[in-house]
VODREN-487107 format. One record per residue (C-alpha): residue in three letters; x, y, z; residue number from 1. Coordinates in nm, 3 decimals, padded with zeros to 5 digits. Layout:
<recs>
<rec ALA <X Y Z> NUM>
...
</recs>
This chain:
<recs>
<rec MET <-02.681 06.520 -01.184> 1>
<rec ASN <-02.570 06.509 -00.789> 2>
<rec PRO <-02.199 06.367 -00.722> 3>
<rec ASP <-02.326 06.197 -00.456> 4>
<rec THR <-02.510 05.958 -00.655> 5>
<rec ALA <-02.356 05.972 -00.999> 6>
<rec GLU <-02.208 05.647 -00.987> 7>
<rec LEU <-02.540 05.475 -00.895> 8>
<rec ALA <-02.674 05.633 -01.152> 9>
<rec ILE <-02.458 05.482 -01.380> 10>
<rec LEU <-02.476 05.169 -01.217> 11>
<rec GLU <-02.802 05.119 -01.197> 12>
<rec ASN <-02.963 05.335 -01.506> 13>
<rec GLY <-02.772 05.331 -01.763> 14>
<rec SER <-02.839 05.689 -01.856> 15>
<rec GLU <-02.882 06.007 -01.729> 16>
<rec LEU <-03.093 06.044 -01.407> 17>
<rec ALA <-03.436 06.152 -01.443> 18>
<rec ALA <-03.457 06.286 -01.095> 19>
<rec PRO <-03.487 06.691 -01.056> 20>
<rec PHE <-03.174 06.929 -01.037> 21>
<rec GLY <-02.997 06.873 -00.686> 22>
<rec ALA <-03.183 06.550 -00.619> 23>
<rec SER <-02.986 06.303 -00.357> 24>
<rec ALA <-03.084 05.985 -00.228> 25>
<rec THR <-02.907 06.089 00.119> 26>
<rec PRO <-02.902 06.409 00.290> 27>
<rec ARG <-02.626 06.649 00.240> 28>
<rec ASN <-02.674 06.882 00.492> 29>
<rec GLY <-02.417 06.724 00.761> 30>
<rec SER <-02.661 06.580 00.997> 31>
<rec GLY <-02.621 06.280 01.189> 32>
<rec ASN <-02.295 06.135 01.321> 33>
<rec LEU <-02.009 05.966 01.234> 34>
<rec GLY <-02.127 05.603 01.243> 35>
<rec ARG <-02.444 05.672 01.057> 36>
<rec ARG <-02.202 05.819 00.795> 37>
<rec TRP <-02.015 05.512 00.786> 38>
<rec SER <-02.290 05.298 00.755> 39>
<rec ARG <-02.439 05.499 00.445> 40>
<rec LEU <-02.100 05.459 00.327> 41>
<rec ARG <-02.115 05.125 00.344> 42>
<rec ALA <-02.436 05.109 00.164> 43>
<rec ASP <-02.330 05.291 -00.134> 44>
<rec GLN <-02.203 04.999 -00.342> 45>
<rec ALA <-02.101 05.266 -00.588> 46>
<rec ARG <-01.837 05.439 -00.395> 47>
<rec ILE <-01.738 05.073 -00.252> 48>
<rec ALA <-01.679 04.961 -00.580> 49>
<rec ALA <-01.496 05.259 -00.697> 50>
<rec VAL <-01.294 05.220 -00.345> 51>
<rec ARG <-01.185 04.837 -00.444> 52>
<rec ASP <-01.133 04.960 -00.806> 53>
<rec CYS <-00.893 05.175 -00.683> 54>
<rec TRP <-00.693 05.007 -00.390> 55>
<rec ARG <-00.573 04.690 -00.655> 56>
<rec ALA <-00.475 04.904 -00.900> 57>
<rec LEU <-00.271 05.102 -00.597> 58>
<rec TRP <-00.139 04.781 -00.473> 59>
<rec VAL <-00.073 04.586 -00.808> 60>
<rec SER <00.117 04.889 -00.946> 61>
<rec ARG <00.301 04.971 -00.663> 62>
<rec LEU <00.419 04.569 -00.613> 63>
<rec LEU <00.526 04.576 -00.943> 64>
<rec VAL <00.711 04.930 -00.950> 65>
<rec TRP <00.926 04.740 -00.698> 66>
<rec VAL <00.963 04.429 -00.817> 67>
<rec ALA <01.089 04.557 -01.164> 68>
<rec GLY <01.333 04.840 -00.959> 69>
<rec ALA <01.483 04.623 -00.712> 70>
<rec GLY <01.504 04.329 -00.912> 71>
<rec THR <01.717 04.501 -01.195> 72>
<rec VAL <01.956 04.670 -00.913> 73>
<rec LEU <02.000 04.288 -00.786> 74>
<rec ALA <02.107 04.207 -01.176> 75>
<rec PRO <02.449 04.302 -01.288> 76>
<rec THR <02.379 04.546 -01.460> 77>
<rec ARG <02.578 04.918 -01.537> 78>
<rec ARG <02.510 05.206 -01.318> 79>
<rec VAL <02.621 05.536 -01.437> 80>
<rec PHE <02.580 05.714 -01.161> 81>
<rec ASP <02.567 05.629 -00.763> 82>
<rec PRO <02.615 05.905 -00.520> 83>
<rec PRO <02.627 05.701 -00.177> 84>
<rec GLY <02.468 05.966 00.052> 85>
<rec VAL <02.090 05.916 -00.087> 86>
<rec THR <02.046 05.596 00.116> 87>
<rec ARG <02.345 05.523 00.297> 88>
<rec GLY <02.273 05.354 00.628> 89>
<rec PHE <01.972 05.168 00.494> 90>
<rec GLY <02.192 04.805 00.492> 91>
<rec TRP <02.206 04.617 00.183> 92>
<rec LEU <01.821 04.540 00.180> 93>
<rec GLY <01.734 04.902 00.248> 94>
<rec ASN <01.931 05.007 -00.019> 95>
<rec LEU <01.760 04.799 -00.238> 96>
<rec LEU <01.413 04.822 -00.148> 97>
<rec ALA <01.459 05.228 -00.200> 98>
<rec ALA <01.556 05.201 -00.543> 99>
<rec PRO <01.263 05.217 -00.760> 100>
<rec ALA <01.212 05.540 -00.476> 101>
<rec ALA <01.499 05.751 -00.391> 102>
<rec ARG <01.685 05.845 -00.713> 103>
<rec TRP <01.773 06.162 -00.918> 104>
<rec ASP <01.527 06.462 -00.785> 105>
<rec SER <01.467 06.261 -00.452> 106>
<rec ALA <01.789 06.420 -00.330> 107>
<rec TRP <01.684 06.756 -00.379> 108>
<rec TYR <01.353 06.698 -00.164> 109>
<rec LEU <01.569 06.514 00.076> 110>
<rec VAL <01.836 06.764 00.144> 111>
<rec ILE <01.549 07.064 00.145> 112>
<rec ALA <01.348 06.856 00.406> 113>
<rec HIS <01.688 06.795 00.614> 114>
<rec TYR <01.867 07.118 00.597> 115>
<rec GLY <01.577 07.389 00.450> 116>
<rec TYR <01.626 07.611 00.165> 117>
<rec ARG <01.910 07.807 00.304> 118>
<rec PRO <01.846 08.140 00.068> 119>
<rec GLU <02.107 08.318 00.281> 120>
<rec LEU <02.398 08.174 00.097> 121>
<rec GLY <02.312 08.240 -00.228> 122>
<rec VAL <02.463 08.083 -00.527> 123>
<rec PHE <02.559 07.787 -00.317> 124>
<rec THR <02.152 07.687 -00.208> 125>
<rec ALA <01.993 07.881 -00.522> 126>
<rec SER <01.892 07.546 -00.673> 127>
<rec ARG <01.708 07.389 -00.433> 128>
<rec ALA <01.409 07.707 -00.465> 129>
<rec ALA <01.350 07.495 -00.821> 130>
<rec PHE <01.181 07.230 -00.563> 131>
<rec PHE <00.862 07.360 -00.443> 132>
<rec PRO <00.810 07.346 -00.012> 133>
<rec LEU <00.474 07.173 00.038> 134>
<rec TYR <00.618 06.816 -00.084> 135>
<rec PRO <00.935 06.852 00.136> 136>
<rec LEU <00.768 06.991 00.434> 137>
<rec GLY <00.514 06.708 00.418> 138>
<rec LEU <00.828 06.470 00.406> 139>
<rec ARG <00.974 06.629 00.716> 140>
<rec ALA <00.677 06.605 00.897> 141>
<rec ILE <00.598 06.238 00.823> 142>
<rec ALA <00.972 06.199 00.902> 143>
<rec SER <00.969 06.376 01.263> 144>
<rec VAL <00.767 06.095 01.395> 145>
<rec GLY <01.007 05.823 01.375> 146>
<rec PHE <01.026 05.742 01.021> 147>
<rec ALA <01.331 05.704 00.792> 148>
<rec PRO <01.311 06.005 00.544> 149>
<rec VAL <01.302 05.809 00.223> 150>
<rec LEU <01.016 05.599 00.382> 151>
<rec ALA <00.820 05.913 00.484> 152>
<rec GLY <00.842 06.056 00.179> 153>
<rec VAL <00.736 05.712 -00.028> 154>
<rec LEU <00.440 05.693 00.225> 155>
<rec LEU <00.347 06.079 00.153> 156>
<rec SER <00.388 05.986 -00.230> 157>
<rec VAL <00.166 05.648 -00.215> 158>
<rec PHE <-00.071 05.792 00.007> 159>
<rec ALA <-00.126 06.104 -00.253> 160>
<rec LEU <-00.173 05.865 -00.521> 161>
<rec ALA <-00.470 05.639 -00.355> 162>
<rec CYS <-00.643 05.979 -00.285> 163>
<rec SER <-00.596 06.066 -00.646> 164>
<rec LEU <-00.685 05.756 -00.802> 165>
<rec TYR <-00.992 05.769 -00.604> 166>
<rec GLY <-01.093 06.110 -00.689> 167>
<rec ILE <-01.037 06.041 -01.059> 168>
<rec HIS <-01.273 05.736 -01.083> 169>
<rec ARG <-01.544 05.990 -00.869> 170>
<rec LEU <-01.429 06.269 -01.162> 171>
<rec THR <-01.494 06.025 -01.439> 172>
<rec THR <-01.802 05.896 -01.343> 173>
<rec LEU <-01.951 06.216 -01.255> 174>
<rec GLU <-01.848 06.386 -01.628> 175>
<rec LEU <-02.008 06.033 -01.758> 176>
<rec ALA <-02.327 06.103 -01.591> 177>
<rec GLN <-02.347 06.336 -01.880> 178>
<rec ALA <-02.311 06.068 -02.133> 179>
<rec SER <-02.359 06.294 -02.456> 180>
<rec ARG <-02.009 06.419 -02.401> 181>
<rec PHE <-01.856 06.057 -02.476> 182>
<rec SER <-02.002 05.831 -02.751> 183>
<rec LEU <-02.081 05.610 -02.484> 184>
<rec SER <-02.355 05.455 -02.315> 185>
<rec GLY <-02.402 05.525 -01.957> 186>
<rec LEU <-02.395 05.120 -01.889> 187>
<rec GLN <-02.024 05.174 -01.984> 188>
<rec GLY <-01.952 05.447 -01.734> 189>
<rec ARG <-01.814 05.205 -01.448> 190>
<rec GLU <-01.599 05.050 -01.676> 191>
<rec VAL <-01.431 05.377 -01.788> 192>
<rec ALA <-01.372 05.458 -01.446> 193>
<rec ARG <-01.165 05.151 -01.388> 194>
<rec LEU <-01.004 05.195 -01.691> 195>
<rec ALA <-00.925 05.567 -01.601> 196>
<rec VAL <-00.761 05.446 -01.266> 197>
<rec LEU <-00.546 05.148 -01.450> 198>
<rec VAL <-00.457 05.393 -01.691> 199>
<rec THR <-00.326 05.624 -01.478> 200>
<rec ALA <-00.159 05.365 -01.212> 201>
<rec PHE <00.060 05.182 -01.517> 202>
<rec ALA <00.106 05.474 -01.725> 203>
<rec PRO <00.470 05.456 -01.823> 204>
<rec MET <00.581 05.711 -01.576> 205>
<rec ALA <00.344 05.639 -01.283> 206>
<rec PHE <00.656 05.509 -01.052> 207>
<rec TYR <00.701 05.850 -00.998> 208>
<rec PHE <00.380 05.830 -00.804> 209>
<rec SER <00.560 05.601 -00.573> 210>
<rec ALA <00.890 05.771 -00.567> 211>
<rec VAL <01.039 06.073 -00.366> 212>
<rec TYR <00.927 06.322 -00.609> 213>
<rec SER <00.583 06.557 -00.601> 214>
<rec GLU <00.400 06.445 -00.870> 215>
<rec SER <00.140 06.193 -00.702> 216>
<rec LEU <00.104 06.507 -00.410> 217>
<rec TYR <00.021 06.748 -00.720> 218>
<rec LEU <-00.228 06.524 -00.880> 219>
<rec ALA <-00.418 06.462 -00.569> 220>
<rec LEU <-00.424 06.846 -00.498> 221>
<rec SER <-00.547 06.903 -00.854> 222>
<rec VAL <-00.794 06.640 -00.911> 223>
<rec GLY <-00.949 06.766 -00.574> 224>
<rec LEU <-00.957 07.089 -00.720> 225>
<rec PHE <-01.167 06.981 -01.014> 226>
<rec TRP <-01.388 06.766 -00.796> 227>
<rec PHE <-01.486 07.066 -00.564> 228>
<rec ALA <-01.491 07.324 -00.823> 229>
<rec ARG <-01.782 07.048 -01.035> 230>
<rec GLN <-01.949 07.070 -00.706> 231>
<rec GLY <-01.895 07.460 -00.637> 232>
<rec ARG <-01.719 07.474 -00.320> 233>
<rec TRP <-01.513 07.769 -00.390> 234>
<rec ALA <-01.369 07.787 -00.056> 235>
<rec ALA <-01.210 07.424 -00.056> 236>
<rec VAL <-01.108 07.519 -00.455> 237>
<rec GLY <-00.903 07.832 -00.317> 238>
<rec ALA <-00.755 07.621 -00.075> 239>
<rec LEU <-00.620 07.325 -00.275> 240>
<rec GLY <-00.531 07.597 -00.570> 241>
<rec ALA <-00.302 07.714 -00.302> 242>
<rec LEU <-00.157 07.406 -00.142> 243>
<rec ALA <-00.086 07.310 -00.552> 244>
<rec ALA <00.078 07.647 -00.614> 245>
<rec ALA <00.327 07.590 -00.306> 246>
<rec THR <00.396 07.223 -00.473> 247>
<rec ARG <00.527 07.307 -00.822> 248>
<rec SER <00.525 07.614 -01.031> 249>
<rec ALA <00.251 07.492 -01.254> 250>
<rec GLY <00.014 07.488 -00.969> 251>
<rec VAL <-00.073 07.863 -00.991> 252>
<rec LEU <-00.224 07.763 -01.337> 253>
<rec LEU <-00.512 07.572 -01.164> 254>
<rec VAL <-00.691 07.908 -01.144> 255>
<rec VAL <-00.790 07.903 -01.491> 256>
<rec PRO <-00.977 07.592 -01.500> 257>
<rec ALA <-01.129 07.703 -01.215> 258>
<rec LEU <-01.207 08.020 -01.289> 259>
<rec ILE <-01.389 07.864 -01.652> 260>
<rec LEU <-01.577 07.603 -01.456> 261>
<rec TYR <-01.693 07.911 -01.215> 262>
<rec LEU <-01.840 08.094 -01.513> 263>
<rec TYR <-01.938 07.856 -01.776> 264>
<rec GLY <-01.998 07.522 -01.588> 265>
<rec PRO <-02.046 07.238 -01.600> 266>
<rec ARG <-02.139 07.311 -01.190> 267>
<rec GLU <-02.381 07.096 -00.961> 268>
<rec ASP <-02.430 07.306 -00.671> 269>
<rec ARG <-02.651 07.515 -00.864> 270>
<rec ARG <-02.840 07.581 -01.213> 271>
<rec PRO <-02.722 07.822 -01.467> 272>
<rec ASP <-02.826 08.155 -01.443> 273>
<rec PHE <-02.812 08.190 -01.817> 274>
<rec PRO <-02.873 07.799 -01.971> 275>
<rec ASP <-02.909 07.934 -02.299> 276>
<rec VAL <-02.624 08.172 -02.347> 277>
<rec LEU <-02.328 07.999 -02.611> 278>
<rec SER <-02.134 08.328 -02.647> 279>
<rec TRP <-01.790 08.351 -02.450> 280>
<rec ALA <-01.928 08.734 -02.406> 281>
<rec ARG <-02.168 08.620 -02.104> 282>
<rec PRO <-02.079 08.362 -01.868> 283>
<rec ARG <-02.341 08.113 -01.760> 284>
<rec TYR <-02.322 08.153 -01.409> 285>
<rec ARG <-02.334 08.535 -01.229> 286>
<rec LEU <-02.031 08.653 -01.077> 287>
<rec ARG <-02.115 08.604 -00.705> 288>
<rec LYS <-01.902 08.688 -00.360> 289>
<rec ASP <-01.791 08.366 -00.381> 290>
<rec LEU <-01.587 08.426 -00.661> 291>
<rec LEU <-01.347 08.566 -00.451> 292>
<rec TRP <-01.174 08.263 -00.309> 293>
<rec LEU <-01.038 08.164 -00.584> 294>
<rec GLY <-00.806 08.446 -00.506> 295>
<rec LEU <-00.639 08.206 -00.312> 296>
<rec VAL <-00.481 08.007 -00.545> 297>
<rec PRO <-00.180 08.252 -00.597> 298>
<rec VAL <-00.085 08.224 -00.220> 299>
<rec GLY <00.108 07.952 -00.191> 300>
<rec LEU <00.350 08.098 -00.468> 301>
<rec ILE <00.345 08.457 -00.297> 302>
<rec LEU <00.431 08.288 00.031> 303>
<rec TYR <00.702 08.064 -00.052> 304>
<rec MET <00.863 08.381 -00.276> 305>
<rec ALA <00.802 08.609 00.066> 306>
<rec TYR <00.989 08.336 00.268> 307>
<rec LEU <01.280 08.331 00.041> 308>
<rec THR <01.293 08.715 00.025> 309>
<rec LEU <01.266 08.705 00.442> 310>
<rec SER <01.564 08.470 00.476> 311>
<rec GLY <01.766 08.681 00.256> 312>
<rec GLY <01.725 08.560 -00.052> 313>
<rec ASP <01.572 08.656 -00.367> 314>
<rec ALA <01.176 08.609 -00.436> 315>
<rec LEU <01.248 08.535 -00.808> 316>
<rec THR <01.521 08.234 -00.695> 317>
<rec PRO <01.256 07.938 -00.809> 318>
<rec PHE <01.255 08.102 -01.178> 319>
<rec HIS <01.631 08.182 -01.198> 320>
<rec ALA <01.708 07.866 -01.061> 321>
<rec GLN <01.606 07.692 -01.412> 322>
<rec ASP <01.901 07.817 -01.560> 323>
<rec VAL <02.102 07.573 -01.393> 324>
<rec TRP <01.946 07.294 -01.646> 325>
<rec GLY <01.976 07.524 -01.920> 326>
<rec ARG <01.629 07.562 -01.907> 327>
<rec HIS <01.505 07.894 -02.110> 328>
<rec PHE <01.218 08.069 -02.295> 329>
<rec ALA <01.186 08.033 -02.662> 330>
<rec GLY <00.871 08.146 -02.719> 331>
<rec PRO <00.491 08.012 -02.662> 332>
<rec TYR <00.504 07.669 -02.735> 333>
<rec LEU <00.844 07.689 -02.959> 334>
<rec GLY <00.981 07.438 -02.717> 335>
<rec VAL <00.795 07.169 -02.971> 336>
<rec TRP <01.003 07.284 -03.250> 337>
<rec ASP <01.304 07.240 -03.067> 338>
<rec GLY <01.226 06.947 -02.976> 339>
<rec ILE <01.146 06.790 -03.329> 340>
<rec LYS <01.490 06.963 -03.453> 341>
<rec ALA <01.645 06.729 -03.156> 342>
<rec ALA <01.524 06.450 -03.230> 343>
<rec PHE <01.581 06.468 -03.605> 344>
<rec GLN <01.934 06.514 -03.518> 345>
<rec GLY <01.936 06.211 -03.278> 346>
<rec ALA <01.804 06.010 -03.532> 347>
<rec ARG <02.063 06.089 -03.776> 348>
<rec GLN <02.316 06.036 -03.483> 349>
<rec LEU <02.183 05.689 -03.464> 350>
<rec LEU <02.158 05.575 -03.798> 351>
<rec SER <02.516 05.737 -03.887> 352>
<rec PHE <02.658 05.451 -03.605> 353>
<rec GLN <02.935 05.667 -03.496> 354>
<rec ARG <02.988 05.919 -03.228> 355>
<rec HIS <03.266 06.142 -03.348> 356>
<rec HIS <03.099 06.411 -03.559> 357>
<rec LEU <02.785 06.530 -03.342> 358>
<rec TYR <02.470 06.628 -03.528> 359>
<rec PHE <02.292 06.796 -03.226> 360>
<rec ALA <02.635 06.985 -03.108> 361>
<rec SER <02.429 07.099 -02.771> 362>
<rec ALA <02.359 06.764 -02.656> 363>
<rec THR <02.618 06.648 -02.333> 364>
<rec GLY <02.738 06.318 -02.271> 365>
<rec SER <02.726 06.042 -02.520> 366>
<rec PRO <02.605 06.140 -02.817> 367>
<rec PHE <02.368 05.781 -02.862> 368>
<rec ILE <02.230 05.843 -02.529> 369>
<rec ALA <02.128 06.228 -02.602> 370>
<rec ALA <01.982 06.087 -02.933> 371>
<rec TRP <01.790 05.821 -02.736> 372>
<rec HIS <01.656 06.063 -02.499> 373>
<rec ASN <01.545 06.322 -02.758> 374>
<rec LEU <01.380 06.078 -02.970> 375>
<rec MET <01.179 05.921 -02.663> 376>
<rec LEU <01.090 06.235 -02.557> 377>
<rec VAL <00.972 06.324 -02.932> 378>
<rec GLY <00.721 06.048 -02.923> 379>
<rec PHE <00.578 06.112 -02.608> 380>
<rec LEU <00.458 06.411 -02.769> 381>
<rec ILE <00.343 06.285 -03.051> 382>
<rec LEU <00.128 06.012 -02.859> 383>
<rec ALA <-00.032 06.312 -02.624> 384>
<rec VAL <-00.164 06.511 -02.958> 385>
<rec PRO <-00.429 06.315 -02.986> 386>
<rec ALA <-00.504 06.259 -02.634> 387>
<rec ILE <-00.507 06.636 -02.608> 388>
<rec VAL <-00.759 06.656 -02.900> 389>
<rec GLY <-00.990 06.433 -02.747> 390>
<rec VAL <-00.972 06.629 -02.415> 391>
<rec LEU <-01.099 06.919 -02.592> 392>
<rec ARG <-01.381 06.725 -02.789> 393>
<rec THR <-01.515 06.521 -02.504> 394>
<rec LEU <-01.445 06.653 -02.182> 395>
<rec PRO <-01.614 07.024 -02.039> 396>
<rec LEU <-01.399 07.289 -02.178> 397>
<rec ALA <-01.243 07.346 -01.822> 398>
<rec TYR <-01.067 07.004 -01.839> 399>
<rec GLY <-00.908 07.088 -02.196> 400>
<rec VAL <-00.788 07.450 -02.127> 401>
<rec TYR <-00.617 07.264 -01.804> 402>
<rec VAL <-00.398 07.026 -01.995> 403>
<rec VAL <-00.309 07.351 -02.293> 404>
<rec VAL <-00.227 07.598 -02.025> 405>
<rec ALA <-00.009 07.339 -01.822> 406>
<rec LEU <00.191 07.234 -02.090> 407>
<rec ALA <00.269 07.570 -02.179> 408>
<rec LEU <00.555 07.582 -01.945> 409>
<rec PRO <00.738 07.297 -02.062> 410>
<rec LEU <00.694 07.347 -02.425> 411>
<rec SER <00.778 07.719 -02.416> 412>
<rec TYR <01.079 07.675 -02.167> 413>
<rec PRO <01.288 07.399 -02.382> 414>
<rec VAL <01.634 07.256 -02.224> 415>
<rec THR <01.942 07.325 -02.416> 416>
<rec GLY <02.038 06.978 -02.450> 417>
<rec GLN <01.713 06.812 -02.431> 418>
<rec PRO <01.429 07.081 -02.530> 419>
<rec LEU <01.152 06.838 -02.384> 420>
<rec MET <01.299 06.712 -02.070> 421>
<rec SER <01.091 06.607 -01.861> 422>
<rec LEU <00.742 06.610 -02.055> 423>
<rec PRO <00.676 06.253 -01.983> 424>
<rec ARG <00.630 06.349 -01.595> 425>
<rec PHE <00.445 06.652 -01.715> 426>
<rec LEU <00.207 06.459 -01.877> 427>
<rec VAL <00.118 06.205 -01.665> 428>
<rec VAL <00.012 06.383 -01.369> 429>
<rec LEU <-00.253 06.589 -01.622> 430>
<rec PHE <-00.533 06.370 -01.524> 431>
<rec PRO <-00.784 06.465 -01.835> 432>
<rec LEU <-00.558 06.277 -02.095> 433>
<rec SER <-00.618 05.938 -01.858> 434>
<rec ILE <-00.992 06.048 -01.853> 435>
<rec TRP <-01.029 06.045 -02.247> 436>
<rec LEU <-00.779 05.717 -02.294> 437>
<rec ALA <-01.014 05.523 -02.066> 438>
<rec SER <-01.334 05.630 -02.268> 439>
<rec TRP <-01.140 05.578 -02.581> 440>
<rec LEU <-01.010 05.233 -02.473> 441>
<rec ALA <-01.352 05.132 -02.312> 442>
<rec ALA <-01.508 05.238 -02.697> 443>
<rec HIS <-01.248 05.009 -02.857> 444>
<rec PRO <-01.231 04.725 -02.657> 445>
<rec ARG <-01.010 04.546 -02.851> 446>
<rec ALA <-00.752 04.797 -02.809> 447>
<rec ARG <-00.726 04.792 -02.456> 448>
<rec TRP <-00.554 04.528 -02.363> 449>
<rec PRO <-00.244 04.610 -02.610> 450>
<rec VAL <-00.258 04.929 -02.474> 451>
<rec LEU <-00.256 04.849 -02.128> 452>
<rec ALA <00.009 04.584 -02.175> 453>
<rec THR <00.233 04.775 -02.351> 454>
<rec SER <00.208 05.047 -02.091> 455>
<rec LEU <00.284 04.823 -01.803> 456>
<rec VAL <00.593 04.671 -02.016> 457>
<rec LEU <00.739 05.034 -02.067> 458>
<rec GLN <00.667 05.128 -01.691> 459>
<rec GLY <00.874 04.816 -01.606> 460>
<rec PHE <01.143 04.922 -01.850> 461>
<rec PHE <01.170 05.283 -01.714> 462>
<rec VAL <01.160 05.184 -01.377> 463>
<rec ALA <01.470 04.980 -01.410> 464>
<rec GLN <01.649 05.250 -01.577> 465>
<rec PHE <01.521 05.502 -01.299> 466>
<rec ALA <01.651 05.249 -01.016> 467>
<rec THR <02.004 05.187 -01.167> 468>
<rec TRP <02.055 05.574 -01.198> 469>
<rec HIS <02.012 05.602 -01.526> 470>
<rec TRP <01.802 05.940 -01.656> 471>
<rec VAL <01.490 05.851 -01.756> 472>
<rec ALA <01.269 06.251 -01.761> 473>
</recs>
């Protein structure tokens, strides 16, 4: 199945194409001028449909985020924390519009974009190193042409989200071209791709995708890496992996699914060298020189560490900086057990209807708020389990391995007061979960709107919390 014709195949044929491997309705040798390429794109109804689906999901979801966030700020609600420096100077209307975008970790990215990391100042600036440099560099570049810093961050995040949604649509369609991997017919492919976009855009934590956070940038880079790996364009895979590794610490782990796709497929660039091999002892594809491109993936992290060292700091500061938030190594995935215990004690705290005796002594602040947070975090983990199993069972192996490996960091390094802190944000960027959920919703039409409606309500609730400086995830 050629990626250029995958969507059209699903729309027209309703099954796998009978064309030979690598066949394409349009040439891919890069010939022709820009006008010809644009005409060809406009004639491709499947791609136009993908753009239309993504555009609708993008503007509707972002409109709802801003209405919910700004509307809550207008209401007479209590603000638990409101440092004046984040959006100062915007005026009343500017502060209102910035509310759903510039809160909590946004301040770190804005400070880094303006002042840099300053590692030579030691402990006074060490906490900044926990936030990797690509996003604040992009923010600073956009702000340098005249945009306000917060607006620059929003533009960067929304643009990355648009790229992510289109990439998810294309990837979903490509995987559904091999309909045997799903309990679906090919006729449902367009609907599954549309649902994957909706599930991503309206996820409970998807408001982070338009905030001054690095979530949407990392999502775009990881989706792009999978797309180019499926096409066998390994130079692009290495470049995107390096950028992802410069965006967040988990980015370097993208080398694992990239390597699996290289060795075991599925790949669109050529046939397997050993198509009948089913053993892990022998890959389906021979090793070639283009494998070396995957060595670029850690370069983003290496360059960041080198910069910190040459600027008078410590190369390991990004990892030591997590100590500020009480994050520590508990053992592989043992943070799950810590999170379950914290949630159990949180339930006891809420059922006791009193604040004097602390059932979970490690929690800080209000015991009721801490209990609610720990219960909420475990709830997200429980909901993620069937999705993870579904990805492992239905999507190509690289997708499931990516999810499992990516979750190893937050589930092995719990936070003392909230063992599963930020887990919902880590989950929302794992796009294979959205692809599986979309395929499940397509196969269960009655569950479709209840799930999407519940997700939308939760997104509105969480963005309202976020906009009023209540900690979410």
